[in-house]
C-alpha positions in Angstrom: 15.4 -16.4 27.5 13.6 -13.2 26.3 9.9 -13.0 27.0 8.0 -10.8 24.5 4.4 -9.6 24.3 3.1 -8.8 20.8 -0.1 -6.7 20.6 -1.9 -6.4 17.2 -5.2 -4.9 16.1 -6.9 -5.6 12.8 -6.2 -8.6 10.5 -3.2 -7.1 8.7 -1.5 -6.6 12.1 -2.1 -10.3 12.9 -0.3 -11.3 9.7 2.6 -9.0 10.4 2.8 -10.3 13.9 2.8 -13.9 12.6 5.7 -13.2 10.2 7.6 -11.4 12.9 7.0 -14.3 15.3 8.3 -16.9 12.8 11.4 -14.8 12.2 12.0 -14.4 16.0 11.7 -18.1 16.6 14.1 -18.9 13.7 16.7 -16.5 15.1 16.2 -17.5 18.8 14.4 -20.8 19.3 14.3 -20.1 23.1 12.3 -16.9 22.8 8.9 -16.9 24.6 6.3 -15.2 22.5 2.9 -14.2 24.0 0.4 -12.2 22.0 -2.9 -10.4 21.5 -3.8 -11.6 18.1 -5.7 -14.0 15.9 -5.4 -17.2 13.9 -2.2 -16.2 12.0 -0.2 -15.5 15.1 -1.5 -18.7 16.8 -0.4 -20.7 13.8 3.0 -19.0 14.0 3.6 -20.4 17.5 2.6 -17.4 19.5 0.9 -18.2 22.8 -2.2 -16.1 22.1 -3.7 -14.9 25.4 -7.0 -16.7 25.9 -10.1 -14.6 26.4 -8.7 -11.4 24.8 -9.5 -11.0 21.2 -7.7 -8.6 18.9 -8.6 -5.0 19.6 -9.6 -2.8 16.6 -11.6 0.4 16.7 -12.3 0.4 13.0 -16.0 -0.3 12.1 -17.3 -0.1 15.6 -21.1 0.5 16.1 -23.3 0.8 19.1 -22.8 0.7 22.9 -22.4 -3.1 22.9 -19.4 -2.9 20.6 -17.8 -0.1 22.6 -18.4 -2.1 25.8 -16.6 -5.2 24.3 -13.6 -3.1 23.2 -13.4 -1.5 26.7 -13.4 -4.9 28.4 -10.5 -6.0 26.2 -8.6 -2.8 26.8 -8.8 -3.3 30.5 -7.7 -6.9 30.3 -4.6 -5.9 28.3 -3.8 -3.2 30.8 -3.9 -5.7 33.6 -1.6 -8.0 31.6 0.9 -5.2 31.0 0.9 -4.3 34.7 0.9 -7.7 36.3 3.5 -9.7 34.3 7.2 -9.4 33.5 8.0 -8.6 29.8 11.5 -8.1 28.4 9.8 -6.2 25.6 6.4 -5.1 24.5 6.0 -5.0 20.7 3.1 -2.9 19.3 2.1 -3.5 15.7 0.4 -0.7 13.7 -3.1 0.2 15.1 -2.2 3.6 16.6 -5.8 4.2 17.8 -5.2 1.9 20.8 -1.5 1.1 20.7 -0.7 4.6 21.7 -2.6 3.9 24.9 -0.9 0.6 25.4 2.5 2.2 24.9 1.8 4.6 27.7 0.6 1.8 30.0 3.5 -0.4 29.2 6.1 2.3 29.8 4.5 3.3 33.1 4.7 -0.4 34.1 8.5 -0.3 33.5 8.6 -2.3 30.2 10.7 -1.5 27.2 8.5 -0.8 24.2 9.1 -1.3 20.5 6.7 -0.1 17.8 6.7 -2.0 14.5 5.0 -0.5 11.4 4.9 2.8 13.2 2.0 5.2 13.0 2.2 7.8 10.1 2.5 10.7 12.5 4.4 12.7 9.8 1.2 12.8 7.7 -1.3 13.9 10.3 0.1 14.5 13.8 3.8 15.5 13.6 3.5 17.0 17.1 3.0 13.5 18.5 6.6 12.6 17.7 7.6 13.9 21.2 4.9 11.7 22.7 6.5 8.7 20.9 10.0 9.8 22.2 8.8 9.6 25.8 7.0 6.2 25.6 8.7 4.1 22.9 12.3 2.8 23.1 12.6 1.9 19.4 10.6 2.4 16.3 10.8 0.0 13.3 9.5 1.5 10.1 8.7 0.1 6.6 8.7 3.2 4.5 12.2 4.6 3.5 11.6 8.3 4.4 10.2 7.6 7.8 13.5 6.7 9.6 15.0 10.2 9.2 11.8 11.8 10.4 11.8 9.8 13.6 15.5 10.2 14.2 15.1 14.0 13.7 12.6 13.9 16.5 15.0 12.1 18.8 13.3 8.6 18.4 15.7 5.6 17.9 14.5 4.1 14.6 15.4 1.4 12.1 14.1 1.0 8.5 13.8 -2.7 7.7 12.1 -2.6 4.3 8.5 -3.3 3.4 6.8 -6.7 4.1 5.1 -6.5 0.7 8.4 -7.5 -0.9 8.1 -10.9 0.8 4.4 -11.3 -0.2 4.8 -10.4 -3.9 6.5 -12.9 -6.2 9.5 -11.6 -8.2 7.8 -12.6 -11.5 4.4 -13.8 -12.6 3.4 -15.9 -15.6 0.8 -13.6 -17.2 -0.4 -16.1 -19.8 -0.7 -18.8 -17.1 -2.7 -16.4 -14.9 -5.0 -15.5 -17.8 -5.7 -19.2 -18.4 -6.3 -19.8 -14.7 -8.8 -16.9 -14.4 -10.6 -17.8 -17.6 -9.4 -14.7 -19.5 -8.7 -14.6 -23.2 -5.0 -14.5 -24.0 -5.4 -11.5 -26.3 -6.8 -8.1 -25.5 -6.4 -5.6 -22.7 -7.1 -6.6 -19.1 -8.1 -3.9 -16.6 -8.1 -4.8 -12.9 -10.5 -3.4 -10.3 -9.4 -3.2 -6.6 -12.1 -1.4 -4.7 -10.7 -1.9 -1.2 -10.9 -4.2 1.8 -13.7 -2.4 3.8 -17.4 -2.5 3.2 -17.8 1.3 3.0 -15.0 1.9 0.4 -16.2 -1.0 -1.8 -19.8 0.3 -1.7 -18.6 3.8 -2.6 -15.9 3.0 -5.2 -16.9 -0.1 -7.0 -20.0 1.5 -8.8 -17.6 4.2 -10.0 -15.1 1.6 -11.3 -17.8 -0.4 -13.0 -19.1 2.6 -14.8 -15.6 3.5 -15.9 -15.2 -0.1 -17.1 -18.3 0.3 -19.2 -16.9 3.3 -20.9 -13.6 1.6 -21.5 -15.4 -1.4 -23.0 -17.3 0.8 -25.4 -14.0 2.3 -26.5 -12.3 -1.1 -26.9 -14.6 -4.1 -27.2 -11.8 -6.6 -26.4 -11.1 -5.1 -23.0 -11.6 -7.6 -20.1 -12.1 -6.8 -16.5 -11.0 -8.7 -13.3 -11.7 -7.8 -9.7 -9.7 -8.7 -6.6 -12.0 -9.5 -3.7 -10.5 -8.9 -0.3 -11.1 -11.7 2.3 -12.9 -9.1 4.4 -15.6 -8.4 1.7 -18.7 -10.6 1.6 -19.9 -12.1 -1.7 -23.3 -10.5 -1.2 -21.9 -6.9 -1.5 -20.1 -7.6 -4.7 -23.1 -9.5 -6.2 -25.4 -6.6 -5.4 -23.2 -4.1 -7.3 -22.0 -6.4 -10.1 -25.4 -7.8 -11.0 -26.3 -4.6 -12.8 -22.9 -4.2 -14.5 -23.2 -3.9 -18.3 -19.8 -5.6 -18.7 -18.7 -9.0 -17.4 -16.3 -8.8 -14.4 -14.3 -11.9 -13.3 -14.0 -12.0 -9.5 -11.0 -13.5 -7.9 -10.8 -14.0 -4.1 -7.6 -13.4 -2.0 -5.2 -13.1 -5.0 -4.7 -9.4 -5.3 -1.1 -9.6 -6.5 -2.1 -12.1 -9.2 -4.9 -9.8 -10.3 -2.4 -6.9 -10.5 0.1 -9.0 -12.4 -2.4 -10.2 -15.0 -3.7 -6.7 -15.6 -2.4 -4.1 -18.0 -3.8 -1.3 -15.9 -5.6 -1.1 -12.5 -8.2 1.2 -10.8 -7.3 0.9 -7.1 -8.6 2.2 -3.8 -6.2 4.3 -1.8 -4.2 2.3 0.7 -1.5 -0.4 0.9 -2.9 -1.9 -2.3 -1.4 1.0 -4.3 2.1 0.2 -3.0 1.4 -3.5 -3.7 0.5 -2.6 -7.3 3.7 -0.6 -7.6 5.7 -3.6 -6.4 4.0 -5.8 -9.0 4.7 -3.0 -11.6 1.3 -2.3 -13.0 0.2 1.3 -14.0 -2.7 2.5 -12.1 -5.1 5.3 -11.1 -5.9 5.8 -7.3 -9.4 6.6 -6.1 -10.5 7.7 -2.7 -13.9 8.7 -1.3 -15.3 9.1 2.2 -18.0 11.0 4.0 -18.1 14.8 3.7 -17.2 15.3 7.4 -14.4 12.8 7.4 -12.8 14.2 4.3 -12.9 17.8 5.5 -11.5 16.8 8.9 -8.7 15.0 7.2 -7.9 18.0 5.1 -7.4 20.0 8.3 -5.0 17.3 9.7 -3.1 16.0 6.7 0.3 17.6 6.3 1.5 15.9 3.1 0.8 16.8 -0.5 -0.4 13.3 -1.6 -2.5 10.5 0.0 -1.1 7.7 -2.2 1.8 5.7 -0.7 3.3 5.4 -4.1 3.5 9.2 -4.5 4.7 9.6 -0.9 7.6 7.2 -1.4 8.5 8.7 -4.8 8.3 12.2 -3.4 6.4 13.3 -6.5 3.2 12.6 -8.4 3.7 9.3 -10.2 0.1 8.0 -10.0 -3.0 10.2 -10.6 -5.0 10.6 -7.4 -8.8 11.0 -7.9 -10.0 12.2 -4.4 -13.5 12.9 -3.2 -15.4 14.9 -5.8 -12.8 14.1 -8.4 -13.4 10.3 -7.9 -15.9 9.9 -10.7 -16.3 7.4 -13.5 -15.7 10.0 -16.1 -12.4 11.1 -14.6 -11.3 7.5 -14.0 -12.1 6.7 -17.6 -10.2 9.7 -18.9 -7.1 9.0 -16.9 -7.2 5.3 -17.9 -7.4 6.3 -21.6 -4.6 8.9 -21.2 -2.3 6.3 -19.7 -3.2 3.2 -21.7 -3.2 4.9 -25.1 0.1 6.9 -24.8 3.0 4.5 -24.8 5.4 7.2 -23.5 3.1 7.9 -20.5 2.6 4.2 -19.8 6.3 3.3 -20.0 7.3 6.2 -17.9 4.9 5.2 -15.1 6.2 1.6 -15.2 9.8 3.0 -14.8 8.7 5.2 -12.0 7.0 2.3 -10.2 10.2 0.3 -10.5 12.0 3.1 -8.8 9.5 3.1 -6.0 9.9 -0.6 -5.6 13.7 -0.2 -5.3 13.2 2.4 -2.6 11.3 -0.1 -0.4 14.4 -2.1 0.3 15.0 -5.8 -0.2 13.0 -8.9 0.8 13.4 -10.1 4.4 11.7 -7.2 6.3 10.3 -9.6 9.0 13.8 -11.1 9.6 15.4 -7.7 9.9 12.6 -6.5 12.2 13.2 -9.6 14.4 16.9 -8.8 14.6 16.0 -5.3 15.9 13.5 -6.8 18.4 16.1 -9.2 19.8 18.8 -6.5 19.9 16.5 -4.2 22.0 15.8 -7.1 24.3 19.5 -7.5 25.0 20.2 -3.9 25.7 
């Protein structure tokens, strides 16, 4: 009976870990799953290690926070060194999972990395590091497998989990009725992100762009997808001064994308999700001056948007840093929405991107790889 330890970081890792755990249990009911995770993994039947919360370095602040993280890291290191594991599965979160890969390998365990770090974008030299410490990498973007194999790292592409989270089709009229939108007229979606900083930075820009679009076409309606990590208070503080009404929908991002004719979206996985749904978009990204200029020194790819990276060309406009303004967002929206040839071509290109992401069932295929590595 294989005994597997799954280590996750932030909330998205917990969800991926839960889906992987369900698939593992379905394929091998005798598998023993132990994890560092949260509610989703616990509900999926993983024996979450008591007293060790998920470890995520994003958003830390102050000595107390760092002390708490360090205590959890030490506890996980003890767990890796003291117990027998047929396989250690690391999910995303490279900031700390790189460390745990080194500890696990030194303790004599086999290591599998699921949703591998995007080293090809910012640290290609670390591929050799992965080669020494990870037995198998499971990737979710189609071009990643060849990059890892070229570096001598055993790798399997399983498809993107988004294909299991997004419905094949949506009833747009039904969604409009559910969200209180008029059946006629254009709908523009606003997806300002899942972190406090990016929402605070990007939502005012999106709202100002919305005002300009409303002045151009009075029947335009606006709907905002609120991530579960964003407090109501933050949105209320920004939207209370909005000159146009914005319908806020919680934890239904795919539905917001589907009901919209066009979307303004923060850079991240949401851009790929929008592509899977098939809605034309403009991507926005803003961060601090220091972070942006450090990233420019590290990034080794021509685009930051996952849609464009998968396509291998510029499919979606990217408004980055100083270019991420309300005026530019408005101009790009008008250019796309009011030229049927541009609009239809973007929809076709998004369909091509979706096709490149594989087929539904990524978690099951990932589980098959996990069990195969356990048996080798």
